[in-house]
C-alpha positions as CSV (number, residue, x, y, z in Angstrom):
1,M,0.0,0.0,0.0
2,D,1.4,3.4,-1.0
3,L,0.5,6.3,1.3
4,Q,-1.3,9.3,-0.2
5,L,1.1,12.2,0.3
6,P,0.0,15.8,-0.5
7,F,3.7,16.9,-0.6
8,P,5.6,17.5,-3.9
9,E,8.3,15.0,-4.8
10,R,11.6,16.9,-5.2
11,T,15.3,16.3,-4.9
12,N,18.4,18.4,-4.3
13,P,20.5,18.9,-7.5
14,R,23.7,18.7,-5.3
15,R,23.0,15.1,-4.5
16,G,25.9,13.5,-6.5
17,T,28.6,15.7,-5.0
18,A,27.2,15.2,-1.5
19,A,27.1,11.4,-2.0
20,Q,30.8,11.4,-3.0
21,R,31.8,13.6,0.0
22,N,29.8,11.3,2.3
23,L,31.8,8.3,1.2
24,E,35.0,10.3,1.9
25,W,33.7,11.2,5.3
26,L,32.8,7.7,6.2
27,R,36.2,6.4,5.2
28,A,37.9,9.2,7.1
29,H,36.1,8.0,10.3
30,D,36.6,4.3,9.4
31,M,32.9,3.7,9.3
32,L,33.1,1.8,6.1
33,R,35.5,-1.1,5.9
34,G,36.2,-3.0,2.7
35,P,34.8,-2.8,-0.8
36,E,31.8,-5.1,-0.2
37,A,30.5,-2.9,2.7
38,A,30.9,0.2,0.6
39,A,29.1,-1.3,-2.4
40,L,26.2,-2.4,-0.2
41,Y,26.1,1.0,1.5
42,E,25.9,2.8,-1.8
43,R,22.9,0.7,-2.8
44,W,21.1,2.0,0.3
45,N,21.0,5.4,-1.4
46,I,21.4,7.4,1.8
47,A,22.3,10.5,-0.2
48,G,19.0,10.1,-2.1
49,L,17.1,10.1,1.2
50,A,18.8,13.4,2.4
51,A,18.5,15.0,-1.1
52,A,14.7,14.3,-1.2
53,S,14.1,15.3,2.3
54,F,16.1,18.6,2.1
55,P,15.9,19.6,-1.6
56,D,16.9,23.3,-1.1
57,L,20.0,23.0,1.0
58,E,23.4,24.3,-0.2
59,L,26.2,21.8,-0.5
60,D,27.8,22.0,2.9
61,D,24.4,21.7,4.7
62,L,23.4,18.9,2.4
63,C,26.6,17.1,3.2
64,L,25.8,17.4,6.9
65,A,22.4,16.0,6.3
66,V,23.7,13.0,4.3
67,D,26.4,12.3,6.9
68,Q,23.8,12.4,9.7
69,C,21.5,10.0,7.9
70,A,24.4,7.7,7.2
71,F,25.3,7.7,10.9
72,Y,21.8,6.6,12.0
73,F,21.7,3.5,9.8
74,L,25.3,2.4,10.2
75,F,25.1,2.9,13.9
76,D,21.8,0.9,14.1
77,D,23.4,-2.0,12.2
78,Q,26.0,-2.4,14.8
79,F,23.4,-4.2,16.9
80,D,22.3,-6.7,14.3
81,S,25.0,-9.0,15.7
82,D,25.1,-10.7,19.1
83,L,25.9,-7.3,20.5
84,G,22.2,-6.5,20.1
85,L,21.5,-9.1,22.7
86,D,23.7,-7.7,25.4
87,P,22.0,-4.6,26.9
88,A,24.8,-3.8,29.3
89,E,27.4,-3.8,26.5
90,V,25.2,-1.7,24.3
91,A,24.9,0.8,27.2
92,R,28.7,0.8,27.5
93,V,28.9,1.6,23.7
94,C,26.3,4.4,24.0
95,A,27.6,6.1,27.2
96,P,30.5,8.0,25.5
97,L,28.1,9.2,22.8
98,I,25.7,10.6,25.4
99,E,28.7,12.3,27.0
100,L,29.7,13.8,23.7
101,A,26.2,15.1,23.2
102,R,26.4,16.8,26.6
103,T,29.6,18.6,25.6
104,G,29.2,22.2,24.4
105,P,31.2,24.0,21.8
106,G,34.8,24.5,22.9
107,E,34.3,22.3,26.0
108,Q,36.1,19.0,26.8
109,P,34.0,16.0,27.7
110,A,33.7,15.3,31.4
111,T,35.1,11.8,30.9
112,E,37.6,10.3,28.6
113,I,36.1,9.3,25.3
114,P,37.5,6.2,23.6
115,D,39.0,6.7,20.2
116,T,36.5,4.6,18.1
117,P,35.1,5.2,14.6
118,V,31.6,5.8,15.9
119,N,32.7,8.2,18.6
120,S,34.8,10.1,16.1
121,A,32.0,10.3,13.5
122,F,29.4,11.5,16.0
123,A,31.8,14.1,17.6
124,D,32.2,15.6,14.1
125,L,28.4,15.6,13.4
126,W,27.7,17.2,16.8
127,R,30.3,19.9,16.2
128,R,29.1,20.8,12.8
129,G,25.4,20.6,13.8
130,C,25.9,23.1,16.7
131,Q,27.6,25.7,14.5
132,G,25.7,29.0,14.8
133,M,22.9,27.6,17.0
134,S,21.6,29.2,20.2
135,P,22.2,27.6,23.7
136,R,18.4,26.9,23.8
137,W,18.7,24.9,20.6
138,R,21.8,23.1,21.7
139,A,20.2,22.0,25.0
140,R,17.2,20.6,23.2
141,A,19.3,18.9,20.5
142,S,21.6,17.4,23.2
143,Y,18.6,15.9,25.0
144,H,17.2,14.4,21.8
145,W,20.6,12.8,21.0
146,E,20.7,11.5,24.5
147,W,17.3,10.0,24.0
148,Y,18.4,8.4,20.7
149,F,21.5,6.7,22.2
150,A,19.8,5.6,25.4
151,A,17.0,3.9,23.4
152,H,19.5,1.4,22.0
153,P,20.3,-0.5,25.1
154,N,16.6,-0.6,25.9
155,E,15.9,-2.1,22.5
156,A,18.6,-4.7,23.2
157,L,16.8,-5.4,26.5
158,G,13.6,-6.0,24.6
159,R,15.3,-8.5,22.3
160,T,16.9,-10.2,25.3
161,L,13.6,-10.6,27.2
162,A,12.0,-12.0,24.0
163,A,14.8,-14.5,23.6
164,E,14.5,-15.6,27.2
165,A,10.7,-15.9,26.9
166,E,11.1,-18.2,23.9
167,R,13.8,-20.3,25.5
168,D,11.8,-20.7,28.7
169,G,8.5,-21.4,27.0
170,G,6.7,-18.6,28.9
171,A,4.5,-15.7,27.9
172,A,5.7,-13.7,24.9
173,A,7.7,-10.6,25.9
174,I,5.9,-8.2,23.6
175,P,5.8,-4.6,24.8
176,T,2.6,-2.6,25.0
177,R,1.8,-0.1,22.3
178,D,2.5,2.8,24.8
179,A,5.8,1.4,25.7
180,Y,6.7,0.9,22.1
181,M,5.9,4.5,21.2
182,L,8.0,5.8,24.0
183,L,11.0,3.9,22.9
184,R,10.4,4.2,19.1
185,R,10.4,8.0,19.3
186,G,13.8,7.9,20.8
187,A,15.3,5.0,18.7
188,S,14.1,6.4,15.4
189,G,16.3,9.5,15.9
190,V,13.6,11.6,14.3
191,E,13.7,14.3,17.0
192,T,17.3,15.0,16.0
193,V,16.2,15.3,12.4
194,L,13.5,17.8,13.3
195,D,16.1,19.8,15.2
196,M,18.2,19.9,12.0
197,I,15.4,21.5,10.1
198,E,15.9,24.5,12.3
199,R,19.7,24.2,11.9
200,F,19.3,24.3,8.1
201,H,16.8,27.2,8.1
202,R,16.2,29.2,11.3
203,E,15.1,28.6,14.9
204,V,11.4,28.6,15.6
205,P,10.3,31.1,18.2
206,A,9.7,29.5,21.6
207,I,6.1,30.5,21.9
208,A,5.2,28.9,18.5
209,Y,7.5,25.9,19.0
210,H,5.5,24.9,22.2
211,S,2.1,25.6,20.7
212,P,-0.2,22.6,20.8
213,E,-0.5,22.6,17.0
214,L,3.2,22.6,16.3
215,R,3.9,20.1,19.1
216,Q,1.3,17.7,17.6
217,M,2.7,18.2,14.1
218,R,6.2,17.3,15.3
219,L,4.9,14.1,16.9
220,L,3.0,13.2,13.7
221,A,5.9,14.0,11.4
222,G,8.1,11.7,13.5
223,D,5.6,8.9,14.2
224,A,4.2,8.5,10.7
225,P,7.5,7.6,9.0
226,A,8.7,5.6,12.1
227,I,5.7,3.3,12.3
228,N,5.4,2.9,8.5
229,N,9.1,1.9,8.5
230,D,8.1,-1.0,10.7
231,V,6.3,-2.5,7.7
232,W,9.3,-2.2,5.5
233,S,11.8,-3.3,8.1
234,Y,9.8,-6.2,9.5
235,D,11.7,-8.8,7.4
236,K,15.0,-7.4,8.6
237,E,14.1,-7.0,12.3
238,A,11.8,-9.9,13.0
239,P,14.5,-12.6,12.5
240,R,16.8,-10.9,15.0
241,G,14.2,-10.7,17.7
242,D,13.2,-7.0,17.5
243,V,9.9,-6.9,19.3
244,Y,9.8,-3.1,19.3
245,N,8.0,-3.1,16.0
246,L,4.4,-2.1,15.6
247,V,3.6,-4.9,13.2
248,V,4.8,-7.4,15.8
249,I,2.8,-5.7,18.5
250,L,-0.4,-5.7,16.5
251,Q,0.0,-9.4,15.6
252,H,0.2,-10.0,19.3
253,E,-2.6,-7.7,20.3
254,R,-5.1,-8.8,17.6
255,Q,-3.9,-12.4,17.2
256,C,-3.9,-11.6,13.5
257,G,-1.7,-12.5,10.5
258,L,1.1,-10.5,9.1
259,Q,-0.7,-8.8,6.2
260,E,-3.6,-7.6,8.5
261,A,-1.1,-6.1,10.9
262,Q,0.8,-4.4,8.2
263,A,-2.3,-2.9,6.7
264,A,-3.4,-1.6,10.1
265,V,0.0,0.1,10.6
266,Q,-0.1,1.7,7.2
267,A,-3.7,2.9,7.8
268,Q,-2.5,4.5,11.0
269,A,0.4,6.2,9.2
270,Q,-2.0,7.6,6.6
271,W,-4.2,9.0,9.3
272,M,-1.2,10.7,10.9
273,V,-0.3,12.3,7.5
274,D,-3.8,13.5,7.0
275,E,-3.9,14.9,10.6
276,W,-0.6,16.7,10.0
277,V,-2.0,18.4,6.9
278,R,-5.1,19.5,8.9
279,L,-3.0,21.0,11.6
280,S,-0.7,22.7,9.2
281,E,-3.7,24.6,7.8
282,E,-4.3,26.1,11.2
283,L,-0.7,27.5,11.6
284,P,-1.3,30.9,9.9
285,R,-4.2,31.6,12.4
286,V,-2.1,30.4,15.3
287,C,0.8,32.6,14.3
288,R,-1.5,35.6,13.9
289,R,-3.2,35.1,17.2
290,L,0.1,34.7,19.0
291,G,1.3,38.0,17.6
292,L,4.3,36.7,15.7
293,D,6.0,39.2,13.4
294,R,6.9,38.5,9.8
295,S,10.3,37.0,10.5
296,E,8.9,34.7,13.2
297,R,6.0,33.6,10.9
298,Q,8.5,32.8,8.2
299,A,10.5,30.7,10.6
300,V,7.3,28.7,11.4
301,E,6.5,28.3,7.7
302,E,10.0,27.0,6.9
303,Y,9.8,24.6,9.8
304,R,6.4,23.3,8.5
305,D,7.8,23.0,4.9
306,G,10.9,21.2,6.4
307,M,8.7,18.7,8.1
308,A,6.7,18.1,4.9
309,G,9.9,17.6,3.0
310,W,11.3,15.1,5.5
311,M,8.1,13.0,5.4
312,R,8.0,13.0,1.7
313,G,11.6,12.1,1.3
314,Y,11.6,9.3,3.9
315,F,8.4,7.7,2.7
316,D,9.7,7.6,-0.9
317,W,13.1,6.4,0.2
318,E,12.0,3.5,2.3
319,R,9.8,2.2,-0.5
320,S,12.8,2.2,-3.0
321,T,15.9,1.4,-1.0
322,V,17.4,-2.1,-1.0
323,R,18.3,-1.7,2.7
324,Y,15.1,-3.5,3.7
325,R,15.3,-6.2,1.0
326,A,17.0,-9.5,1.3
327,E,19.9,-8.4,-0.9
328,G,20.5,-5.3,1.2
329,R,20.6,-7.1,4.6
330,M,23.3,-8.9,6.4
331,P,22.3,-12.5,7.3
332,V,21.4,-13.3,11.0
333,D,21.7,-16.5,12.9
334,R,18.2,-16.7,14.3
335,P,15.7,-17.0,11.4
336,N,12.0,-16.5,12.0
337,F,12.6,-15.6,15.6
338,V,9.5,-13.4,16.1
339,E,7.3,-15.7,14.0
340,R,8.1,-18.5,16.4
341,L,7.5,-16.2,19.4
342,L,4.1,-15.1,18.0
343,S,3.1,-18.6,17.1
344,R,2.7,-19.6,20.8
345,R,-0.4,-18.8,22.7
346,W,-0.3,-17.2,26.1
């Protein structure tokens, strides 16, 4: 099922140059090792995702967008191995990254940061992302990065509990939908993407940023791509025991088959897109009643357009990338894990 998206499909003409610079950046930080990994990564088309999501950026900002998107996916894939079943070890990996996100411009981290590819890459992203931004923005972005990194050991804990439940023959360790949404909003990293919309344009006035309409729009712009991604990533995640997937949760809640659960998730994603559009139509009235001046209204409009571009770019990319197809995935050692878990009755 293709979602109905009332946003124009566009792409940044600087995409090719940004893609080449991204490969150079990844190699400089030792995030891509060997020709096979590089060839597979290029087929994911991460530069295409960033170019479609941010079609108007100048080259340096587009390069930052591509590098940040690359970081999310390559970092996430570190936990496809047995590491993803060791919550304490994942927490140890994420702790220095959280410390880096707490470190302001010109400051030294409070603790020694190990010299690893992922730490080096993120330190560079954080430095570039903070350039020219206010303390208010940096504090918010720091919190969102902390949320992103802290979500990974908790996802690992979910896999571990599911594996233990299967081994012991007990009740399936499937999270509730509320627990899923709390963790998914962190693990998706989408809040850090929405922060970057301000970084690439201008900061949204605090009064408008915290308005109910814009707060709801941010949630919807993050949740709709995240839950729809669960449909596309199911075949990648289910074999490794990822229970923080809405398709898995609906199969459990409704005792239904895979296709019914996938259709329900996509219907919910479509509702979120439609609700986002409805709320966006209220923004001019909200800005006027809040007394925003012309520059402040333009900041809100650019943020709205940035969210629309992000949703359009991500929805189109996840449908076309090979990352979620068999040829774009690394093999795992536990085939059909979630299917076996869900096949039991409790």
